[in-house]
Steps between C-alpha positions, in 0.01 A plus 500: 500500500363826638168323573687245716679788670153647565383189667822483715440864606146415602624218719762727657232762549280249689797390711632848551151608634482184706825569664442869540389490859319335785248624761377346817144605428462419142614257227871434486515592124351854514747773420582732782617860526857389584539327167360773278811495273442128422135566420584793276745279299237219469257758382750611233552134396126449466470817292785366273325160468167652411674719230677215338413335174325212669234740623496744207192341334304505826600857579496658157232312299279366772161519319621286215693238708240488775226461243285750686515886507564651834779564751808279543474501881209364697438665830263338762421571868621230722504431880821519674638475842242585785235523230650813344398555134761570235539511129664186356677518173518231225555480121157475344436146392127529433277702267452862617146449628576179683370628832161589352483151341555315837132490593403362163735207538469445867324169427832368356697549825685174581629607833352430835484757786577872476696491166420512126697284255419359162758260334408638145373852589358650180615842610875410482694607182738259329807701624329537842475119525875468454568779748273342768655149468857639523387757775646784287175692551601544868832680431344841553437410862863575568355862500280400787802348680691823452203696632472282807149354410637161437792274576688258289367212701163498662129393463367602155261805533139456426238759386254644767195312379690173556627599839135585614428122465774392734435280796644631830819287475577619147575849626823375657662530172446872499730534802804525277588697177378324175762377260577411141572132584394276783442151616184474287700623191763216545249235598269483193319838495157475342505119516465535878156554671428824673504365851837333440629831363394675815654231707831544322495868565419479869784241528731758337391759754599269786823384342634810309862579549771619275615144421145384440447789253832414320377132481173614330696733268727231395199273433324765287707463173446122475132555574477753221670270252267213607195734448293273720170676567605800300219645287 
């Protein structure tokens, strides 16, 4: 029962942050100073969720459950709005030395363009596979939302080495704050080619509004359940 309540609180947390405030010069779902009380309450809800029984094994016994010794959280530099770098947080879903192994398995990359994706990535742990398919590994990015580095809705942030490979028109996606969910997320994720991903993001930049963000937010849960392109 408490696990179900935890999931409900996560949903409320997302919606609360989404409704927290609007700005003319940024994504409609970025919390603003005028709504700091709502943001604080959402932060408390997130803290309660992460301390609940559903996350105890991840938090308290990480090395055994993740099948790999190392930190529970994975931190990585990503590129945000106006090409500003920031540290993005995730639950670690791969072995601890996954970044060092990347060059060794680069030949397995199944993605085109400036991205790296392997359907059966050998670096992913058993629990990590579940977290990635269900998008639970991205929950810590609510911290990035609270810090202002990310929004609930917006283009997914990429790493600097991938951004360096952009074509000129790809940079349009960096005109807005990156998000946890986006058009790409609800349209098939990794099953979509790189250029189509970039096209969806530039379309979002042109069409973004409070109601458009809410539409994407409402489509996110069905997309997570369907797990299309999630790996």
